[in-house]
N, C-alpha and C positions, 0 to 999 in steps of 0.2 A: 290531540291537545287534552292536557290534563291539569288542573291547578295545584301546584306543587308547593310545598312551604320549603323554606331555607333557612339557615342558621340564624340569620338576621331577623327572624320572624315575619319576612317577607313572601308574599305568595304571587307566584308567576305561572303563566301558561307554560308548559311545556311538552314539545310533540314527542311522542312515542310511536314506534313502529312495529307493528307486529307482523311477525313472519311465522314460518312453521318450525317451531323449536323442536327438541328431542322430547320423545314422549315424558322423559322424568325431569324437564327443566322446565323453570317458570318462563312464560312468553317473555316477560320484560327482565329477566334475570341480569342479564349483562348490561342492559340501560339502567337499571335501578342501581346497580354497584356503581357505574360510572357517576351517575347523578349525584350520589351520596359522598363519593370519594373526591370528586372534581369541584362539584358545586355545594356541597354541603345541603343537596335537596332530598327531598322525601316525597313520593307520589302519595296520594290519599289512599289509606288502607282498602276504601272500599272498591277500588278501582284493581288493586293488587287482587283482593279476594275474588272479584268477578272474573278476572282474567284466569285466575286458577280453575275456577268452577268451569268456565268455558273451554279451557285446555284439556280437563277430564272429561266433558262432554264430547269434544273432539275426537278424542282417543277412543272413547267408548263406542262412538257412532261411526268410527273411520270415515271423518270427515275433515275438511281443511278448517283450522283454526281461524283462518282470515275469513271465511264464508260466515262462520257464526259471529265473529265479531262484527262484522258489517251488518249482519242481520239486527243483533242487539243494538247497534248505534241506530238503525233506521226506526226500531221501535221506541228507543229513548227519545228520538227526535220528534215523533209523533206526540208521544205523551209531555213532552215539555214546551210544545207550541202552544201560547195562550189561547184560551178558546176551543181548543180541538177536544174532540169527544173522548170519554174515558176508554 
């Protein structure tokens, strides 16, 4: 889930599904295009850029993108919990 912005300046959570895209495609390419075309929405650039970096790393290390995303999300959750150690 990501907080996306829409043409009416509203922000709403939108589910994205990460699979194993072609090496030269952005992991959310089709979903981002649909979101913009059908709903007038846009995902935060930080999320788009982070997935670009994770996709690049997955290709370089011959690992599954899904595994890297799951790891990154677990790490982010640990650091976003109030009172959690740095």
